[in-house]
N, C-alpha and C positions, 0 to 999 in steps of 0.2 A: 538511571529516568523519569519522566512523567510517563502518568499513570495511561494507557491511549483507549479507545472506545473499540465494542465490538466491531462498528463499520470502521474505520485504523485500521484497526487491526485485521478487514477482513480484503482490504483496497492493500495492503499488503504480502497478503498473503498472495495473491492475486498476483502481484507486478514481482513476484518471487520466482512462478509456476510461469508466469509468461516468460521470462527474464535467463527460467534453468538455474532461480539461484546465481548468478555472477551480476557484481557491480557491479561493470564497466560496463552492459548493458545499456543504452536509450529504445528504447518506446515508443512509438507517435501514442499523441492524449485518446485518439478514437478509440486503440488498438485495448485502453483500460478500459474506456469507460464500456465499449460495445458490451462485456464480459456483466454488468449490473440492469436491471430492467431500467425501460426510459424512462417511469416515475422519482426515481435516485438521481439519477442521473446527473442532477441539479447538486446534492448532498453529497456527497460524494468529489465533484472542481473542489468544493468546498474544504470539505475536510482533507482534502489533496497540496492544497493551500495552506492548510493546519500543521500537513507532516513533513510539509519539505521544510516552515516553520523551525516549524524543534528539529528536526537535520532528518531527515531518517529517508528523504524522497529529493531524489537531485532532483530541482525544475528545472526544465529550460523553456523557450518560445514555445515548442509544442514537443514538447517530446520527457520525456522519464521517465527514472531508476532510479535503482536501490541506492543507500549511499550503503557501512562498510555497517555503518549503526541500526540502519535501518534491514540489512541480509540480515546479522545478530538477533535484532527484533523480531524480525515475523524467522527465525531460527525456531528462537524461546515460546514466540505463537505456537507452532509447529510442532514443538514437543508440551507442551504445554494443553495442548487439547479444549476442545470446549467446555465450558462450563455452560452444565444445563441444572435444572428445580427438579427437583421432583417429590 
């Protein structure tokens, strides 16, 4: 799996929590974007496109959902935890 950025990890975790860990459930774009600050939403839209190209997000015209690979990747991120520098 290609490396993903911290924002992409955050997006995957948001999708995972909103769908309650189900890959079949689809959400409206606005439901996901509301979880991010206004100044960051444009960037989130761009990264959602990148995640869809990587095969981690199932993107329809106005709805989003996690694919099986996206769910696995989000689970990995959740288990790894956050990386901090001290």
